[in-house]
BAFI-3210 file (N, C-alpha, C; in Angstrom, 3 decimals, decimal comma, padded with zeros to 6 digits):
// residues 97
n [1|2|3|4|5|6|7|8|9|10|11|12|13|14|15|16|17|18|19|20|21|22|23|24|25|26|27|28|29|30|31|32|33|34|35|36|37|38|39|40|41|42|43|44|45|46|47|48|49|50|51|52|53|54|55|56|57|58|59|60|61|62|63|64|65|66|67|68|69|70|71|72|73|74|75|76|77|78|79|80|81|82|83|84|85|86|87|88|89|90|91|92|93|94|95|96|97]
n.u [029,203|031,178|030,369|029,348|030,436|029,245|030,863|030,065|029,121|031,577|033,054|031,986|033,076|034,842|038,145|039,998|040,910|043,279|044,079|046,997|048,965|050,601|049,780|049,874|048,946|047,129|046,298|044,015|043,227|040,222|041,094|043,117|041,886|039,956|039,087|038,807|036,453|036,826|036,188|033,579|033,421|035,756|037,593|039,574|040,950|040,111|041,271|041,331|041,687|041,287|038,874|035,831|032,645|031,150|032,577|032,821|033,599|035,125|035,697|038,495|039,409|039,417|037,167|036,074|037,794|038,956|041,231|041,578|042,028|042,263|044,146|044,119|046,874|046,578|046,384|048,903|050,246|052,676|053,836|056,604|056,846|057,386|057,346|057,663|057,883|058,838|058,961|056,387|055,226|054,640|056,136|055,708|056,327|056,086|056,576|057,482|056,514]
n.v [014,013|015,814|015,600|018,420|019,678|021,350|023,795|022,833|020,153|019,290|019,205|017,088|014,802|011,731|010,392|008,603|005,555|003,841|000,207|-001,496|-003,757|-006,063|-005,200|-002,499|000,909|003,678|006,634|009,269|012,260|014,719|017,128|016,587|015,442|016,740|019,428|023,032|024,884|026,509|029,862|031,764|034,064|035,591|033,779|032,616|029,782|028,243|027,158|024,014|023,939|026,506|028,178|028,616|029,476|030,073|028,846|026,355|022,996|019,916|016,677|014,976|012,312|009,872|006,969|006,193|005,129|003,380|001,893|001,387|003,384|007,207|009,051|012,593|015,156|016,505|014,280|013,268|014,928|015,887|013,363|011,339|009,692|006,973|006,144|003,074|001,935|-000,267|-002,339|-002,365|-001,223|000,954|003,239|004,623|007,085|009,015|012,433|015,597|018,122]
n.w [-064,836|-062,470|-059,394|-057,148|-054,187|-051,087|-048,607|-046,056|-046,605|-047,328|-045,036|-043,781|-044,994|-045,210|-044,479|-046,693|-047,281|-048,990|-049,517|-050,047|-051,696|-049,967|-047,347|-047,338|-046,232|-047,557|-046,548|-047,197|-046,925|-046,657|-047,825|-049,529|-051,536|-052,393|-054,450|-054,980|-056,643|-059,505|-059,802|-061,470|-061,766|-061,063|-061,685|-060,106|-058,361|-055,246|-052,541|-050,532|-047,893|-046,700|-044,667|-045,914|-046,003|-048,483|-050,703|-053,187|-053,976|-055,581|-056,286|-056,673|-057,111|-059,348|-059,991|-062,445|-064,528|-067,301|-067,094|-064,446|-061,377|-060,983|-058,971|-058,273|-058,565|-055,961|-053,957|-053,813|-052,212|-049,429|-049,644|-051,014|-053,918|-055,933|-059,243|-060,544|-063,626|-065,165|-063,161|-062,410|-060,111|-057,284|-055,279|-052,126|-049,725|-046,521|-046,546|-046,078|-047,841]
ca.u [029,578|031,798|029,500|030,003|030,019|029,194|031,873|029,544|029,377|033,242|033,463|031,499|033,629|035,622|039,507|039,786|042,229|043,554|044,691|047,698|049,673|051,603|048,983|050,424|048,048|047,697|044,966|044,139|042,109|039,517|042,057|043,945|041,220|038,974|039,475|037,978|035,908|037,041|035,103|033,540|033,648|037,358|038,862|040,525|040,560|039,768|042,182|040,422|042,090|040,693|037,559|034,985|031,436|030,559|032,979|032,230|034,421|034,858|036,480|039,849|039,605|037,939|036,866|035,311|038,672|038,868|042,227|041,948|041,679|043,277|044,364|044,871|048,042|046,505|046,645|050,088|051,054|053,075|054,346|057,363|056,046|058,371|056,909|058,587|057,081|058,970|058,475|054,934|055,232|054,663|056,797|055,279|056,903|055,628|057,446|057,171|056,437]
ca.v [015,252|015,713|016,296|019,587|019,737|022,599|023,648|021,917|018,799|018,878|019,080|015,550|013,795|010,755|010,186|007,511|004,488|002,388|-000,825|-001,732|-004,978|-006,193|-004,505|-000,934|001,437|004,983|007,195|010,712|013,185|015,241|018,252|015,807|014,512|017,666|020,791|024,266|025,000|027,952|031,114|031,980|035,815|035,886|032,863|032,195|028,650|028,116|025,814|023,492|024,225|027,749|027,825|029,726|028,685|030,374|028,265|024,987|022,010|018,779|015,628|014,683|010,937|009,357|005,487|005,488|005,107|002,153|001,026|001,667|004,719|008,195|010,094|014,095|015,177|016,762|013,004|012,965|016,067|015,230|012,284|011,237|008,754|006,569|005,192|002,178|001,664|-001,610|-003,432|-002,113|-000,824|002,479|003,348|005,530|007,660|010,253|013,222|017,065|018,770]
ca.w [-064,481|-061,462|-058,197|-056,552|-052,826|-050,312|-047,529|-045,111|-046,944|-047,436|-043,505|-043,475|-045,919|-044,359|-044,978|-047,611|-046,800|-050,062|-049,072|-051,304|-051,632|-048,740|-046,450|-047,359|-046,214|-047,939|-046,101|-047,840|-046,072|-047,790|-047,700|-050,342|-052,704|-052,930|-054,775|-054,983|-057,960|-059,962|-059,608|-063,069|-061,615|-061,003|-062,451|-059,119|-057,472|-053,783|-051,599|-049,759|-046,460|-046,290|-044,528|-046,470|-046,209|-049,937|-051,630|-053,771|-054,018|-056,239|-055,910|-057,500|-057,346|-060,508|-060,243|-063,963|-065,693|-067,766|-066,553|-063,120|-060,512|-061,157|-057,916|-058,667|-057,502|-054,356|-053,190|-053,461|-051,153|-048,441|-049,878|-051,964|-054,692|-057,133|-060,166|-061,239|-064,755|-065,608|-062,204|-062,371|-058,772|-057,060|-053,775|-051,168|-048,457|-046,245|-046,757|-045,852|-049,004]
c.u [030,310|030,773|029,758|029,586|030,210|030,575|031,184|029,489|030,848|033,597|032,840|032,215|034,782|037,386|038,941|041,358|042,078|044,367|045,669|048,253|050,697|051,062|049,683|049,057|048,237|046,540|045,229|042,644|041,363|040,159|042,963|043,151|040,147|039,586|038,464|037,839|036,394|036,026|035,099|033,647|035,082|038,178|039,754|039,892|041,057|040,897|041,448|040,638|041,732|039,265|036,873|033,886|030,523|031,354|032,460|033,451|034,099|035,701|037,494|040,440|038,922|038,373|036,384|036,234|038,686|040,059|042,510|041,189|042,597|042,846|044,733|046,066|047,558|046,769|047,916|050,872|051,545|053,710|055,440|056,820|056,981|057,676|057,726|057,940|057,654|058,660|057,009|054,411|055,252|055,061|056,127|056,078|056,386|056,801|056,937|057,459|055,415]
c.v [014,979|016,510|017,597|019,761|021,171|022,415|022,895|020,554|018,268|018,604|017,586|014,733|013,069|010,839|008,690|006,931|003,584|001,693|-001,432|-003,007|-005,059|-005,287|-002,936|-000,091|003,106|005,937|008,668|011,301|014,072|016,669|017,821|015,118|015,615|019,019|021,979|024,280|026,182|028,912|031,682|033,816|036,312|035,124|032,530|030,857|029,036|026,816|025,450|023,437|025,758|027,554|029,158|029,044|028,701|029,514|026,634|024,133|020,806|017,911|015,173|013,409|010,419|007,922|005,173|005,458|003,719|001,260|001,175|003,143|005,401|008,895|011,232|014,272|015,744|015,439|012,760|013,990|015,303|013,905|012,147|009,871|008,396|005,835|004,251|001,497|-000,138|-002,837|-003,097|-002,055|000,943|002,352|004,786|005,725|008,887|011,320|014,747|018,120|019,667]
c.w [-063,022|-060,508|-057,722|-055,054|-052,289|-049,257|-046,215|-045,184|-047,002|-046,041|-042,794|-043,940|-044,824|-045,158|-045,668|-047,373|-048,338|-049,139|-050,083|-050,947|-050,392|-047,419|-046,152|-047,245|-046,384|-047,591|-046,794|-047,211|-047,172|-048,528|-049,279|-051,566|-052,991|-053,077|-054,816|-056,307|-058,266|-060,230|-061,132|-062,902|-061,654|-061,296|-061,694|-058,682|-056,319|-053,506|-050,811|-048,327|-045,972|-045,864|-045,059|-046,890|-047,635|-050,698|-052,079|-054,134|-055,112|-056,229|-056,890|-057,765|-058,366|-060,647|-061,337|-065,013|-066,176|-067,204|-065,169|-062,461|-060,821|-059,996|-058,679|-057,983|-056,020|-053,611|-053,076|-052,677|-049,951|-048,472|-051,098|-052,576|-055,818|-058,130|-060,776|-062,461|-065,220|-064,304|-061,952|-060,840|-058,407|-055,485|-053,213|-049,834|-048,012|-046,066|-046,575|-047,387|-049,438]
res [a|n|r|i|y|t|w|e|e|y|l|n|l|p|d|i|t|f|v|l|k|d|d|v|y|w|t|i|t|p|a|h|y|m|e|g|v|v|s|k|k|t|g|e|e|w|i|a|r|k|e|d|e|s|k|m|l|h|n|r|i|y|l|d|e|p|d|g|t|v|l|g|s|l|a|m|i|n|h|d|i|l|f|d|i|e|g|k|r|i|g|l|a|r|a|v|c]
***
């Protein structure tokens, strides 16, 4: 099961840096790897960038996949990403999006 974090725990989470081939560094902040838990009462999802101490969050990076790691779409925010399937490569560029 995916662990649930409090707002206070979220504030203390580190940035995560992936070191890719050729010394390419991809740093992801907690706002880009944590996601608000959907409220059972309202059905609304909470955005991690909004301060609200009553909200709960969960991780969107999955390290237990059989063929590697899965990064949620939040990790891709502010990046242009090119998936080169034939070349088995990923291209990353910072972007405003």
